[in-house]
MARBA-3410 file (N, C-alpha, C, O; in Angstrom, 1 decimal):
224
1.2,-1.0,0.0,-0.3,0.0,0.0,0.2,1.4,-0.2,-0.2,1.3,1.0 ~ 0.4,2.0,-0.3,1.8,3.1,-1.0,1.1,4.6,-0.7,0.1,5.1,-1.2 ~ 2.2,5.3,0.4,1.8,5.8,1.6,1.1,7.3,0.6,1.1,8.4,1.2 ~ 0.4,7.4,-1.0,-0.1,8.4,-1.2,-0.9,7.6,-1.1,-1.9,8.3,-1.0 ~ -1.4,6.3,-1.0,-2.6,5.4,-0.7,-3.1,6.2,0.7,-3.8,7.2,0.8
-2.4,5.6,1.8,-2.6,5.8,2.6,-2.8,7.7,3.4,-3.4,8.3,4.3 ~ -2.0,7.9,2.2,-2.9,9.4,3.5,-4.2,10.3,3.0,-4.9,11.2,3.5 ~ -4.3,9.4,1.1,-5.4,10.0,1.3,-6.9,9.0,1.6,-8.0,9.3,1.1 ~ -7.0,7.7,2.6,-7.5,7.3,2.9,-7.7,8.2,4.1,-8.8,8.6,4.3 ~ -6.7,8.4,5.0,-6.7,8.9,6.4,-7.5,10.7,6.1,-7.9,11.4,7.0
-7.5,10.9,4.5,-7.9,12.0,4.8,-9.5,12.8,4.4,-10.0,13.9,4.5 ~ -10.1,11.1,3.6,-11.3,10.9,3.9,-11.9,10.3,5.0,-13.0,10.2,5.6 ~ -10.8,9.8,5.3,-11.7,9.8,6.9,-12.1,10.6,7.7,-13.3,10.6,7.9 ~ -11.4,11.7,8.3,-11.1,12.6,8.7,-12.7,13.7,7.1,-13.4,14.6,7.7 ~ -12.9,13.6,6.3,-13.8,14.6,6.0,-15.0,13.7,6.3,-16.0,14.2,6.7
-14.7,11.7,6.1,-16.5,11.8,7.1,-16.4,12.1,8.5,-17.5,12.2,9.1 ~ -15.6,12.2,8.9,-15.8,12.3,10.7,-16.5,14.2,10.9,-17.2,15.0,11.5 ~ -16.0,14.0,10.1,-16.2,16.4,10.0,-18.0,16.0,9.3,-19.0,16.4,10.0 ~ -18.3,15.4,8.4,-20.1,15.2,7.7,-20.4,14.5,9.2,-21.0,15.4,9.8 ~ -20.3,13.6,10.0,-20.6,12.9,10.7,-21.4,14.1,11.9,-22.6,14.3,12.1
-20.2,14.7,12.4,-20.2,15.6,13.2,-21.5,16.6,13.1,-22.3,16.9,13.9 ~ -21.3,17.0,11.8,-22.8,18.0,11.6,-23.5,18.1,11.1,-24.0,19.0,10.5 ~ -23.7,16.3,11.2,-25.3,15.5,11.1,-25.8,15.6,12.6,-26.5,16.5,13.1 ~ -25.3,14.4,13.0,-25.2,14.8,14.5,-25.1,15.5,15.0,-25.3,15.2,16.1 ~ -24.9,16.9,14.9,-25.0,18.0,15.2,-26.6,18.4,15.5,-27.2,18.5,16.6
-27.1,18.7,14.3,-28.2,18.9,13.4,-29.1,17.8,13.7,-30.1,18.3,14.1 ~ -29.2,16.5,13.8,-30.2,16.7,14.9,-30.6,17.1,15.7,-31.6,17.8,15.8 ~ -29.5,16.8,16.6,-29.8,16.8,17.9,-30.1,18.4,18.7,-30.4,18.5,19.9 ~ -29.8,19.7,17.5,-30.5,21.4,17.5,-31.5,21.3,17.0,-32.3,22.2,17.2 ~ -32.2,19.8,16.0,-33.6,19.8,15.2,-34.3,19.4,16.1,-35.5,19.7,15.9
-34.0,18.5,17.6,-35.0,17.4,18.4,-35.0,19.0,19.3,-35.6,19.9,18.8 ~ -34.6,19.1,19.9,-34.1,20.4,20.8,-34.7,21.5,20.7,-34.8,22.2,21.7 ~ -35.6,22.0,19.0,-35.6,22.8,18.8,-37.4,22.7,18.9,-38.3,23.5,18.8 ~ -37.1,21.0,19.2,-38.7,21.2,19.0,-38.5,20.4,20.6,-39.5,20.8,21.2 ~ -38.2,19.9,21.1,-38.8,19.8,22.8,-38.7,21.2,23.3,-39.7,21.4,24.1
-37.6,22.8,23.3,-37.6,23.6,24.0,-38.4,25.1,23.3,-38.5,26.2,23.7 ~ -38.9,24.1,22.0,-40.0,25.3,21.5,-39.4,26.3,20.9,-40.2,27.2,20.6 ~ -38.2,26.4,20.5,-37.0,27.1,19.7,-36.5,27.3,18.9,-35.3,26.9,18.6 ~ -37.5,28.2,17.9,-37.5,28.8,17.3,-36.5,28.9,16.1,-36.6,28.5,15.0 ~ -35.4,29.7,16.7,-33.9,29.6,16.9,-33.2,28.9,16.3,-32.7,29.0,15.1
-33.0,28.2,16.9,-32.3,26.8,17.2,-32.5,26.3,15.9,-31.7,25.9,15.1 ~ -34.5,26.4,15.9,-34.8,25.3,14.1,-34.5,26.1,13.6,-35.5,25.9,12.9 ~ -33.7,27.7,12.8,-33.3,27.9,11.5,-31.6,27.8,11.6,-31.1,28.1,10.5 ~ -31.1,27.6,12.4,-29.7,26.9,12.3,-29.6,26.2,11.9,-28.8,26.1,11.0 ~ -30.7,24.9,12.4,-30.4,24.0,11.4,-30.8,24.1,10.2,-30.5,23.1,9.4
-31.5,25.1,9.8,-32.0,25.1,8.6,-30.8,25.8,7.7,-30.3,25.5,6.6 ~ -30.3,26.8,8.5,-29.2,27.5,7.5,-27.8,26.0,7.4,-26.9,25.9,6.5 ~ -28.0,25.5,8.0,-26.7,24.4,7.7,-26.5,23.5,7.2,-25.5,22.8,7.3 ~ -28.1,23.1,6.2,-27.9,22.4,6.0,-27.1,22.3,4.4,-26.5,21.3,4.0 ~ -27.2,23.6,3.6,-26.6,23.9,2.8,-24.8,23.3,3.1,-24.2,22.5,2.4
-24.3,23.8,4.2,-22.9,23.2,3.9,-22.7,21.2,4.5,-21.8,20.5,4.1 ~ -24.2,20.5,5.6,-23.4,19.6,5.0,-23.9,18.7,3.6,-23.7,17.5,3.4 ~ -24.6,19.7,2.9,-25.2,19.2,1.5,-23.8,19.5,0.7,-23.9,19.3,-0.5 ~ -22.8,19.9,1.0,-21.2,21.3,0.1,-20.6,19.9,0.7,-19.6,19.6,0.0 ~ -20.8,19.4,1.4,-19.5,18.3,2.4,-20.1,17.1,2.4,-19.2,16.5,2.9
-20.8,16.5,2.1,-21.1,15.1,0.9,-20.8,15.5,-0.4,-21.0,14.6,-1.3 ~ -20.5,16.3,-0.7,-20.0,16.5,-2.1,-18.3,15.9,-2.3,-17.8,15.1,-3.1 ~ -17.8,16.6,-1.1,-16.1,17.1,-1.3,-15.8,15.4,-1.0,-14.8,14.9,-1.6 ~ -16.9,14.6,0.0,-16.5,13.4,0.3,-16.7,12.1,-0.5,-16.2,11.0,-0.3 ~ -17.7,12.7,-1.9,-17.9,11.9,-2.6,-16.6,12.0,-3.3,-15.9,11.1,-3.6
-16.4,13.3,-3.7,-14.9,13.2,-4.7,-14.2,12.8,-4.0,-13.4,12.1,-4.7 ~ -13.8,12.8,-2.8,-12.4,11.7,-3.0,-12.8,10.5,-2.6,-12.1,9.8,-1.8 ~ -13.9,10.2,-2.9,-14.0,8.8,-3.3,-13.7,7.5,-4.6,-13.4,6.4,-4.8 ~ -14.1,9.0,-5.6,-14.3,8.9,-7.3,-12.2,9.1,-7.0,-11.4,8.1,-7.2 ~ -12.0,9.8,-6.7,-10.4,10.3,-6.7,-9.9,9.1,-6.8,-9.7,8.4,-7.9
-9.7,8.6,-5.2,-9.4,7.3,-4.8,-9.3,6.3,-5.7,-8.1,5.9,-6.0 ~ -10.6,5.6,-6.4,-11.1,4.9,-6.7,-10.4,4.9,-8.6,-10.2,3.8,-9.0 ~ -10.2,6.0,-9.3,-9.6,6.5,-10.3,-7.9,6.3,-10.0,-7.3,5.5,-10.7 ~ -7.1,7.1,-8.9,-5.9,6.8,-8.8,-5.0,5.0,-8.0,-3.9,4.4,-8.0 ~ -6.3,4.9,-7.6,-5.1,3.5,-6.8,-6.2,2.6,-6.9,-6.4,2.0,-5.8
-7.0,2.2,-7.8,-7.7,0.8,-7.6,-7.5,0.1,-6.8,-6.9,-1.0,-6.9 ~ -7.9,0.7,-5.6,-7.8,-0.3,-4.1,-8.5,-1.9,-4.8,-8.8,-2.1,-6.0 ~ -8.7,-2.7,-3.8,-9.0,-4.6,-4.6,-9.6,-4.8,-3.3,-9.0,-4.3,-2.3 ~ -10.6,-5.5,-2.9,-10.4,-6.7,-1.7,-11.5,-4.7,-0.4,-12.4,-3.8,-0.4 ~ -10.2,-5.5,0.6,-10.9,-5.0,1.5,-11.0,-3.2,1.2,-12.0,-2.5,1.0
-10.2,-3.1,1.3,-9.9,-0.8,0.9,-11.2,-0.6,-0.4,-11.9,0.5,-0.7 ~ -11.2,-1.6,-0.9,-12.0,-1.2,-2.1,-13.9,-1.3,-1.0,-14.9,-0.6,-0.7 ~ -13.6,-2.1,-0.9,-14.5,-2.5,0.4,-15.1,-0.9,1.2,-16.1,-0.2,1.1 ~ -13.9,-0.7,1.9,-14.3,0.4,2.2,-14.8,1.6,1.5,-15.6,2.4,2.1 ~ -14.4,1.8,0.3,-14.6,3.1,-0.7,-15.8,3.0,-0.2,-16.3,3.8,0.6
-16.5,1.5,-0.9,-18.1,2.1,-1.2,-18.8,1.6,-0.5,-20.0,1.7,-0.8 ~ -18.5,1.1,0.6,-19.4,1.2,1.9,-19.1,3.2,2.1,-20.0,4.0,2.0 ~ -17.6,3.6,2.4,-18.1,5.3,2.7,-19.1,6.3,1.5,-20.2,6.9,1.5 ~ -18.3,6.0,0.7,-20.3,6.4,-0.8,-21.3,6.5,-0.2,-21.8,7.6,-0.1 ~ -21.8,5.4,0.3,-23.2,4.7,1.1,-22.9,5.3,2.6,-23.7,6.1,2.9
-22.5,5.1,2.9,-22.2,6.1,4.5,-22.7,8.1,4.3,-23.4,9.0,4.7 ~ -21.5,7.8,3.2,-21.9,9.4,2.9,-23.7,9.6,2.0,-24.5,10.4,2.5 ~ -23.9,9.1,1.3,-25.4,9.1,1.0,-25.8,9.7,2.6,-25.6,10.8,3.1 ~ -26.5,8.7,3.2,-27.5,8.1,4.4,-26.8,9.6,4.5,-27.4,10.5,3.9 ~ -25.6,10.0,5.2,-25.4,11.2,6.0,-26.1,12.4,5.3,-26.6,13.3,5.9
-26.1,12.3,4.2,-26.4,13.4,3.4,-28.4,13.7,3.2,-29.0,14.7,2.8 ~ -29.1,12.3,3.7,-30.0,12.3,3.5,-30.6,12.7,5.4,-31.7,13.2,5.7 ~ -29.6,12.4,6.3,-30.2,12.4,7.9,-30.8,13.9,7.6,-32.0,14.2,7.5 ~ -29.2,15.0,7.3,-29.5,16.4,7.4,-30.8,16.5,6.5,-31.8,17.2,6.9 ~ -30.9,16.3,5.9,-32.1,16.2,5.1,-33.1,16.4,5.8,-33.8,17.2,5.1
-33.5,16.1,6.8,-34.4,14.3,7.8,-34.4,15.2,9.0,-35.4,15.3,9.7 ~ -33.2,16.0,9.3,-32.9,17.4,10.4,-34.0,18.3,9.9,-35.1,18.3,10.4 ~ -33.8,18.6,9.4,-34.5,20.3,8.4,-35.9,19.5,8.4,-36.8,19.6,9.3 ~ -35.9,19.3,8.0,-37.8,18.5,8.0,-38.5,18.7,9.8,-39.6,19.1,10.1 ~ -37.4,18.1,10.7,-38.0,17.7,11.5,-37.6,19.7,12.1,-38.5,20.4,12.4
-36.8,20.0,12.1,-37.1,21.4,12.3,-38.0,22.6,11.5,-38.5,23.7,11.9 ~ -38.1,22.0,10.4,-39.4,22.5,10.0,-40.7,22.6,10.8,-41.4,23.6,11.0 ~ -40.8,21.4,11.4,-42.1,21.3,12.0,-41.9,22.0,13.6,-42.7,22.7,14.4 ~ -40.7,21.6,13.6,-40.7,23.0,15.2,-40.6,24.2,15.1,-41.0,24.7,16.2 ~ -40.4,24.9,14.5,-40.4,25.9,13.7,-42.1,26.4,13.2,-42.5,27.5,13.3
-42.7,25.7,12.8,-44.4,25.6,13.0,-45.3,25.6,14.5,-46.1,26.4,14.9 ~ -44.8,24.6,15.2,-45.6,24.1,16.6,-44.8,25.0,17.8,-45.5,25.3,18.8 ~ -43.6,25.3,17.6,-43.1,26.9,18.7,-44.6,28.1,18.4,-45.2,29.1,18.9 ~ -44.7,27.5,17.5,-45.7,29.0,17.5,-47.3,28.7,17.1,-48.2,29.2,16.3 ~ -47.2,27.9,17.9,-48.7,26.8,18.1,-48.7,26.4,19.8,-47.6,26.1,20.3
-49.7,26.5,20.4,-50.3,25.7,21.7,-49.7,24.6,21.9,-50.1,23.6,21.2 ~ -48.8,24.6,22.8,-48.6,22.2,22.1,-50.0,21.5,23.3,-50.7,21.9,24.3 ~ -49.7,20.5,22.5,-50.9,19.0,23.2,-50.4,19.3,24.8,-49.3,19.7,25.3 ~ -52.0,18.7,25.5,-52.0,18.6,26.7,-51.1,16.8,26.6,-50.9,16.2,27.7 ~ -51.0,16.5,26.1,-50.3,15.1,26.4,-49.1,14.5,26.6,-49.0,14.5,25.3
-48.1,13.9,27.0,-46.7,13.3,26.8,-46.4,12.3,26.1,-46.8,11.1,25.9 ~ -45.0,13.3,25.5,-44.5,12.7,24.2,-43.4,12.5,24.6,-43.1,13.4,25.3 ~ -42.4,11.7,24.6,-41.4,11.1,25.0,-40.1,11.1,24.1,-39.4,10.2,23.9 ~ -40.0,13.1,23.5,-38.9,13.3,21.9,-38.0,12.9,22.4,-37.5,12.0,21.8 ~ -37.3,13.5,23.9,-36.0,13.3,24.6,-36.2,11.8,24.6,-35.6,11.5,23.6
-36.4,11.4,24.9,-35.5,9.3,25.3,-35.3,9.4,23.7,-34.3,9.5,23.1 ~ -36.4,9.5,23.4,-36.7,8.9,21.5,-35.1,9.8,20.9,-34.2,9.0,20.5 ~ -34.9,10.6,20.8,-33.9,11.8,20.5,-32.6,11.8,20.7,-31.7,12.3,20.1 ~ -32.7,10.8,22.4,-31.5,10.2,22.6,-31.0,9.1,21.9,-29.9,9.1,21.4 ~ -31.9,7.7,21.6,-31.9,7.0,21.5,-30.9,6.8,20.3,-29.9,6.1,20.2
-31.7,8.0,19.2,-31.5,7.7,17.8,-29.8,7.9,17.2,-29.0,7.4,16.5 ~ -29.9,9.6,18.6,-28.4,10.3,18.2,-27.6,8.9,19.0,-26.4,8.8,18.7 ~ -28.0,8.2,19.6,-27.5,7.8,20.3,-26.0,6.3,19.1,-24.9,6.0,19.1 ~ -27.9,5.9,17.9,-27.8,5.0,17.2,-26.4,5.0,16.1,-25.6,4.1,15.7 ~ -26.9,6.6,15.8,-26.3,8.0,14.8,-24.4,7.6,15.3,-23.4,7.4,14.6
-24.6,7.6,16.2,-22.7,7.7,16.9,-22.1,6.8,16.8,-20.9,6.9,16.4 ~ -22.8,5.6,17.2,-21.9,4.1,17.2,-21.8,3.9,15.8,-20.8,4.1,15.2 ~ -23.2,3.4,15.1,-22.8,3.1,14.0,-22.0,3.9,13.0,-21.6,3.4,11.9 ~ -21.8,5.2,13.4,-20.1,5.6,12.6,-18.8,5.0,13.4,-17.6,4.7,12.9 ~ -19.3,4.9,14.7,-17.9,4.4,15.3,-17.6,3.1,15.1,-16.4,2.8,15.1
-18.8,1.8,14.6,-18.5,0.9,14.3,-18.1,1.0,13.1,-17.7,-0.1,12.8 ~ -18.0,1.4,12.5,-17.3,1.9,11.3,-16.1,2.5,10.7,-15.6,2.3,9.6 ~ -15.7,3.3,11.8,-14.6,3.9,12.0,-13.1,2.6,12.8,-12.0,2.2,12.7 ~ -14.1,2.4,13.4,-13.4,1.1,14.1,-13.2,-0.4,13.6,-12.6,-1.4,14.0 ~ -13.7,-0.2,12.8,-14.0,-1.7,12.0,-14.8,-2.8,12.8,-15.0,-3.9,12.2
-15.6,-2.5,14.3,-16.2,-2.7,15.6,-17.7,-3.6,14.6,-18.8,-3.1,14.4 ~ -17.4,-4.6,14.3,-19.2,-5.4,14.4,-19.9,-5.6,15.0,-21.1,-5.5,14.8 ~ -19.0,-6.5,16.7,-20.0,-5.8,18.0,-20.8,-4.6,18.5,-21.5,-4.6,19.5 ~ -20.8,-3.2,17.4,-20.9,-2.3,17.6,-22.0,-2.1,17.0,-23.0,-1.5,17.4 ~ -21.6,-2.5,16.2,-23.0,-2.6,15.1,-23.7,-3.5,15.0,-24.8,-3.2,14.5
-23.5,-4.6,15.3,-23.9,-5.2,15.8,-25.8,-4.5,16.9,-27.0,-4.6,16.5 ~ -25.3,-4.2,17.9,-25.5,-3.1,19.0,-26.9,-2.5,18.7,-28.1,-2.5,19.1 ~ -25.8,-1.7,17.0,-26.7,-0.5,16.5,-28.0,-1.0,16.1,-29.1,-0.4,16.4 ~ -28.1,-2.1,15.4,-29.1,-2.8,14.2,-30.2,-3.4,15.5,-31.4,-3.4,15.3 ~ -29.7,-3.9,16.9,-30.9,-4.7,18.4,-31.8,-3.3,18.4,-33.0,-3.4,18.1
-31.4,-2.0,18.6,-31.0,-1.1,18.7,-33.0,-0.5,18.2,-34.1,0.0,18.6 ~ -32.5,-1.1,16.9,-33.2,-0.1,15.8,-34.6,-1.1,16.2,-35.4,-1.2,15.4 ~ -34.7,-1.7,17.1,-35.7,-2.3,17.6,-36.7,-1.1,18.5,-37.9,-0.9,18.2 ~ -35.9,-0.5,19.6,-36.0,0.3,20.7,-37.0,1.4,20.5,-37.9,1.7,21.2 ~ -36.5,2.5,18.7,-36.9,3.4,18.3,-38.0,3.4,18.0,-38.8,4.3,18.2
-38.3,1.9,16.9,-39.5,1.3,16.1,-40.3,1.5,17.5,-41.1,2.4,17.4 ~ -40.4,0.9,18.7,-41.3,1.2,20.0,-41.5,2.3,20.4,-42.6,2.3,21.0 ~ -40.9,3.4,20.4,-41.0,4.9,20.4,-42.3,5.4,19.6,-43.3,5.8,20.1 ~ -41.7,5.3,17.8,-42.8,5.2,17.2,-44.1,5.2,17.2,-44.8,6.2,17.4 ~ -44.2,3.8,16.9,-45.8,3.6,17.7,-46.5,4.0,18.7,-47.7,4.3,18.7
-45.8,3.9,19.8,-45.9,4.5,21.3,-46.9,6.1,21.3,-47.8,6.5,22.0 ~ -46.1,7.1,19.7,-46.7,8.1,19.9,-47.1,8.0,18.5,-46.7,9.0,17.9 ~ -47.7,7.4,17.8,-48.5,7.2,16.8,-49.7,7.3,17.7,-50.3,8.4,17.8 ~ -49.9,6.0,18.3,-50.8,5.1,19.6,-51.6,6.4,20.1,-52.8,6.3,20.2 ~ -50.7,7.9,20.5,-50.8,9.1,21.8,-51.6,9.7,21.1,-52.7,9.9,21.5
-51.2,10.0,19.6,-51.0,11.2,18.9,-52.5,10.3,18.2,-53.5,11.0,18.4 ~ -52.9,9.0,17.6,-54.0,9.4,17.1,-55.0,9.1,18.2,-56.1,9.3,17.7 ~ -55.3,8.7,19.2,-56.4,9.4,20.3,-56.2,10.5,21.0,-56.4,10.6,22.2 ~ -55.8,11.4,20.4,-55.4,12.9,20.8,-56.3,13.3,19.8,-57.2,14.2,20.1 ~ -56.3,12.7,18.2,-57.0,13.7,17.0,-58.5,13.3,17.4,-59.2,14.2,17.7
-58.9,12.1,17.5,-60.2,11.4,18.2,-60.6,12.3,19.2,-61.6,13.0,19.0 ~ -60.1,12.2,20.1,-61.4,13.3,21.5,-61.0,15.0,20.7,-61.6,16.0,21.1 ~ -60.3,15.1,19.9,-60.7,16.4,19.8,-59.6,16.7,18.2,-58.5,16.4,17.9 ~ -60.4,17.3,17.6,-60.8,17.5,16.4,-59.6,18.8,15.9,-59.1,18.9,14.8 ~ -59.5,19.3,16.8,-59.1,20.7,16.4,-57.2,20.7,16.8,-56.3,21.5,16.4
-57.0,19.7,17.5,-55.8,18.8,17.9,-55.2,18.4,16.1,-54.0,18.5,15.8 ~ -55.7,18.1,15.7,-54.6,17.3,14.4,-53.8,18.0,13.5,-53.2,17.2,12.8 ~ -53.6,19.4,13.0,-52.8,20.1,12.2,-51.7,19.4,13.3,-51.4,18.3,13.1 ~ -51.2,20.1,14.2,-49.8,19.3,15.3,-49.9,18.2,15.7,-49.2,17.7,16.5 ~ -50.9,17.8,15.2,-50.3,16.1,15.9,-50.6,16.1,14.6,-51.8,16.2,14.7
-50.4,16.0,13.0,-49.8,15.3,12.2,-48.2,15.6,12.7,-47.3,14.8,13.0 ~ -47.8,17.6,12.6,-46.7,17.5,12.4,-45.3,17.1,13.2,-44.1,17.2,13.1 ~ -46.5,16.5,14.6,-45.8,15.6,15.4,-45.3,14.4,14.8,-44.1,14.1,14.5 ~ -46.3,13.5,14.8,-45.9,12.3,14.0,-45.2,11.7,13.2,-44.6,10.6,13.2 ~ -45.3,13.2,12.3,-43.7,13.6,11.1,-42.5,13.7,11.6,-41.4,13.3,11.0
-42.5,14.3,13.1,-41.1,14.2,13.4,-40.9,12.7,14.2,-39.8,12.2,14.6 ~ -41.6,12.4,14.3,-41.4,10.8,14.9,-40.7,9.7,14.3,-39.8,8.9,14.4 ~ -42.0,10.1,13.4,-41.2,9.1,11.7,-40.0,9.5,11.2,-39.2,8.6,10.8 ~ -39.6,10.7,11.2,-38.2,11.3,10.6,-37.2,10.9,12.1,-36.2,10.2,12.0 ~ -37.5,11.2,12.6,-36.4,10.2,14.2,-36.9,9.1,13.3,-36.7,9.4,12.2
-37.4,7.8,13.4,-37.9,6.7,13.4,-36.7,6.2,11.7,-35.7,5.5,11.9 ~ -36.9,6.5,10.4,-36.2,6.9,9.5,-34.4,7.2,9.4,-33.5,6.7,8.8 ~ -34.7,8.0,10.4,-32.5,8.7,10.7,-32.6,7.3,11.7,-31.4,6.8,11.7 ~ -33.3,6.7,12.4,-32.5,5.2,13.4,-33.0,4.3,11.8,-33.5,3.3,12.3 ~ -33.0,4.3,11.1,-33.1,3.1,10.0,-31.9,3.6,8.9,-31.6,2.8,8.0
-31.4,4.6,9.1,-30.3,5.0,8.2,-29.6,5.2,9.1,-29.5,6.5,9.0 ~ -28.8,5.0,10.4,-27.8,4.5,10.8,-27.9,2.7,11.0,-26.9,1.9,10.9 ~ -28.7,2.5,11.0,-29.3,0.6,10.8,-28.7,0.0,9.6,-28.3,-1.2,9.5 ~ -28.7,1.4,8.6,-28.1,0.8,7.5,-26.2,0.9,6.8,-25.5,0.4,5.9 ~ -26.3,1.8,8.0,-24.4,2.3,8.3,-24.2,0.7,8.8,-23.5,-0.1,8.3
-24.9,0.6,9.7,-24.5,-1.0,10.9,-24.5,-2.1,9.7,-24.4,-3.2,10.3 ~ -24.6,-2.3,9.1,-25.1,-3.6,7.7,-24.1,-2.8,6.8,-24.8,-1.9,6.7 ~ -23.5,-2.6,6.4,-22.3,-1.7,5.9,-21.4,-1.9,6.1,-20.7,-2.3,5.2 ~ -20.8,-1.7,7.5,-20.0,-2.2,8.8,-19.8,-3.7,8.1,-18.7,-4.1,7.6 ~ -20.8,-4.4,8.3,-20.6,-5.8,8.4,-19.9,-6.5,6.7,-19.1,-7.5,6.6
-20.5,-5.9,5.8,-20.4,-5.8,4.5,-18.8,-6.0,4.6,-18.1,-7.0,4.4 ~ -18.4,-4.1,5.2,-17.0,-4.2,5.1,-15.6,-5.1,5.0,-14.7,-5.3,4.2 ~ -16.1,-5.7,6.7,-15.4,-6.3,7.6,-15.8,-7.7,7.5,-15.2,-8.2,8.4 ~ -16.5,-8.5,6.8,-17.0,-9.6,6.2,-16.9,-10.1,5.2,-16.6,-11.3,5.0 ~ -17.4,-8.9,4.2,-17.4,-9.0,2.4,-19.1,-9.5,2.3,-19.6,-9.7,1.2
-20.1,-9.8,3.9,-21.2,-10.6,3.4,-22.0,-9.5,3.5,-21.7,-8.5,4.2 ~ -23.2,-9.7,2.7,-24.4,-8.6,2.1,-25.7,-9.8,3.4,-26.1,-11.0,3.4 ~ -25.9,-8.4,4.3,-27.0,-8.6,5.2,-28.1,-7.9,5.5,-28.9,-7.7,6.4 ~ -27.9,-7.3,3.6,-29.4,-5.9,3.7,-31.3,-6.8,3.7,-32.0,-7.5,2.9 ~ -31.5,-6.5,4.6,-33.1,-7.3,4.8,-33.5,-8.3,6.0,-34.6,-8.6,6.4
-32.6,-8.6,6.3,-32.1,-9.5,7.3,-31.2,-9.5,8.2,-30.8,-10.6,8.7 ~ -30.8,-8.3,8.6,-30.5,-7.9,9.8,-31.1,-8.8,11.1,-30.5,-9.4,12.0 ~ -31.8,-8.7,11.1,-32.6,-9.6,12.5,-31.4,-11.2,12.5,-30.9,-11.8,13.4 ~ -31.5,-11.2,11.5,-30.5,-12.6,11.4,-30.0,-12.5,12.1,-30.2,-13.0,13.2 ~ -28.7,-11.4,11.6,-27.8,-10.9,11.7,-27.0,-10.9,13.9,-26.1,-11.4,14.6
-28.0,-10.0,13.8,-27.9,-9.4,14.4,-28.0,-10.7,16.1,-27.4,-10.6,17.1 ~ -28.5,-11.1,15.9,-29.1,-11.7,16.2,-28.2,-13.8,17.3,-28.4,-14.6,18.2 ~ -27.0,-13.5,15.8,-26.5,-14.7,15.5,-25.3,-14.4,16.4,-24.8,-13.3,16.6 ~ -24.8,-15.5,16.9,-23.6,-14.9,18.7,-22.4,-15.3,17.6,-21.2,-15.1,17.9
END
């Protein structure tokens, strides 16, 4: 492996860490904007989306440059392929954070619903999944990737609970429908971010073991 190839891989890893940090911050800010009814925080998420998009382009260009100049094979090739996919997943997480921030901005100007919705715990679980999926990628940590896949079920449970509570609220009081729909959308966006973190964990398995487990990660994560 040439020193130029190693240098380019290290640069790529640094760029991936940069976009990961930006996306994690966007998710946290968007959820905080919702929980704290903070429209200014929501505006920060909206303003920062262009930077995430630009960083995604930089990571993709770096991957294509490495493929063209070094023609990696085997494990090195799998790593570049996975980074390309993860990069796209991270950009999508950024978009979902923008969607959450938009819902938060609307809800901050309307009376809150008189029900308890545990967005704080749901957000904490989602952010943990995102962080651990990326740690499993940079550290080639299969047990950590496996934990991320298992925790997807926890977020799914949160999403189902939100749906039941909000559906009941809308049925009892039709004036809550618009606000409840915005909250349902937030829950669904968080659940989708968790799905994308699970995708990253699945890609880690492919990178390390060369095995595609998409659509059957439950079987893999339950195995010893």
